C-alpha positions as CSV (number, residue, x, y, z in Angstrom):
1,M,11.3,-31.5,84.8
2,T,14.5,-30.4,82.8
3,P,14.4,-27.8,79.8
4,T,15.2,-30.6,77.6
5,E,12.2,-32.6,78.6
6,V,10.0,-29.5,78.5
7,F,11.3,-28.8,75.1
8,S,10.3,-32.3,73.9
9,L,6.8,-32.1,75.6
10,A,6.1,-28.8,74.0
11,N,7.0,-30.1,70.6
12,M,5.0,-33.3,71.1
13,T,2.0,-31.0,72.2
14,A,2.2,-28.7,69.1
15,M,2.7,-31.4,66.6
16,P,-0.5,-33.2,66.8
17,M,-2.6,-29.9,66.6
18,W,-0.7,-29.0,63.3
19,I,-1.5,-32.5,62.1
20,L,-5.3,-32.0,63.0
21,M,-5.4,-28.5,61.5
22,I,-3.8,-29.8,58.2
23,L,-5.6,-33.1,57.8
24,L,-8.9,-32.6,59.8
25,P,-9.6,-29.0,60.1
26,K,-13.5,-29.3,60.3
27,W,-13.5,-32.2,62.8
28,K,-15.3,-31.4,66.0
29,V,-12.3,-32.1,68.2
30,T,-10.1,-29.8,66.0
31,R,-12.7,-27.1,66.0
32,F,-13.0,-27.3,69.8
33,L,-9.2,-27.1,70.2
34,I,-9.1,-24.1,67.7
35,D,-12.0,-22.3,69.2
36,F,-10.8,-22.4,72.8
37,K,-7.1,-22.1,71.8
38,V,-6.4,-25.0,74.2
39,I,-2.9,-25.9,72.9
40,P,-1.6,-22.2,72.6
41,L,-3.0,-21.6,76.0
42,L,-1.0,-24.4,77.5
43,L,2.2,-23.4,75.7
44,S,1.7,-19.8,76.9
45,A,1.7,-21.0,80.5
46,V,4.8,-22.9,79.8
47,Y,6.3,-19.8,78.2
48,A,5.4,-17.8,81.2
49,I,7.2,-20.1,83.7
50,Y,10.3,-20.1,81.6
51,I,10.4,-16.4,80.9
52,F,10.1,-15.9,84.7
53,L,12.9,-18.4,85.4
54,A,15.0,-16.7,82.8
55,I,14.6,-13.3,84.4
56,Q,15.4,-14.7,87.7
57,I,18.7,-16.2,86.5
58,G,19.7,-13.5,84.1
59,G,17.8,-10.4,85.2
60,M,15.7,-8.3,82.8
61,M,16.0,-9.0,79.0
62,D,17.5,-6.5,76.7
63,F,16.0,-6.5,73.2
64,G,17.8,-3.1,72.3
65,S,20.2,-4.6,70.0
66,L,21.1,-7.6,68.0
67,S,24.1,-8.5,70.3
68,S,21.8,-8.2,73.3
69,V,19.3,-10.6,71.9
70,M,22.0,-13.0,70.8
71,A,23.2,-12.9,74.4
72,L,19.8,-13.9,75.6
73,F,20.0,-17.1,73.6
74,T,22.9,-18.3,75.6
75,E,20.7,-19.0,78.6
76,E,18.9,-22.4,78.4
77,N,15.5,-21.1,80.0
78,A,15.4,-18.1,77.7
79,V,16.0,-20.2,74.6
80,L,13.2,-22.6,75.7
81,A,10.9,-19.6,76.3
82,G,11.8,-18.4,72.8
83,W,11.0,-21.7,71.2
84,V,7.7,-22.2,73.0
85,H,6.9,-18.5,72.0
86,Y,7.3,-19.6,68.4
87,L,5.3,-22.7,68.8
88,A,2.4,-21.0,70.5
89,F,2.2,-17.9,68.1
90,D,2.5,-20.1,65.0
91,L,-0.3,-22.1,66.2
92,V,-2.4,-19.0,66.9
93,V,-1.7,-17.8,63.4
94,G,-2.5,-21.2,61.8
95,M,-5.8,-21.2,63.8
96,W,-6.6,-17.6,62.7
97,M,-6.1,-18.8,59.0
98,L,-8.5,-21.6,59.3
99,D,-11.0,-19.2,61.0
100,Q,-10.5,-16.9,58.1
101,N,-11.1,-19.8,55.7
102,K,-14.4,-20.5,57.0
103,K,-15.7,-17.3,55.2
104,L,-13.3,-17.6,52.2
105,G,-13.8,-21.3,51.4
106,I,-10.3,-21.9,50.1
107,H,-10.1,-25.5,49.1
108,Q,-8.1,-27.7,51.8
109,L,-5.5,-28.7,49.2
110,I,-4.5,-25.1,48.9
111,M,-4.8,-24.6,52.7
112,A,-2.6,-27.5,53.6
113,P,0.6,-25.9,52.1
114,C,-0.2,-22.5,53.9
115,L,-0.6,-24.3,57.2
116,F,2.5,-26.5,56.7
117,A,4.6,-23.5,55.8
118,T,3.3,-21.6,58.8
119,F,4.2,-24.6,61.0
120,M,7.8,-24.9,59.4
121,F,8.6,-21.3,58.5
122,G,6.1,-19.1,60.4
123,P,5.9,-15.8,58.5
124,V,6.3,-17.5,55.1
125,G,3.1,-19.5,55.6
126,F,1.3,-16.5,56.7
127,L,2.5,-14.4,53.8
128,L,1.4,-17.3,51.3
129,F,-2.1,-17.4,53.0
130,M,-2.5,-13.6,52.8
131,I,-1.5,-13.8,48.9
132,I,-4.1,-16.4,48.4
133,R,-6.7,-14.6,50.5
134,A,-6.2,-11.6,48.6
135,F,-6.8,-13.3,45.2
136,K,-9.9,-15.2,46.7
137,Q,-11.4,-11.8,48.0
138,K,-10.7,-10.2,44.6
139,Q,-12.8,-12.9,43.0
140,S,-15.7,-12.4,45.1
């Protein structure tokens, strides 16, 4: 499978999970996938493969400077690994947010934008959730 095909497959794997988390967070299938981190684990396996391939081709990765990191993103396998890393970790954060919300009870209409922002902009959605979480905890 080419890196382009793996990229598409990884995206098509993550997208339905986000849809379930946003629209059907309490459905037993969604809860199963969240509780056992099924999709992030699959993506993590893909990540491990492509990091290994990137190291084989380009040697050890240097994260010591911005220019070194920019150079990493000129190698197709490293870029794919980086993208899959984002997909997996953003999903884990979204799942954590939903787990936190079991105790908090934030309405789903408020959670949905937090989850969508996490899906699209990662840390921005996490920040939004943490602000709402702080207000909710202050009310309790």
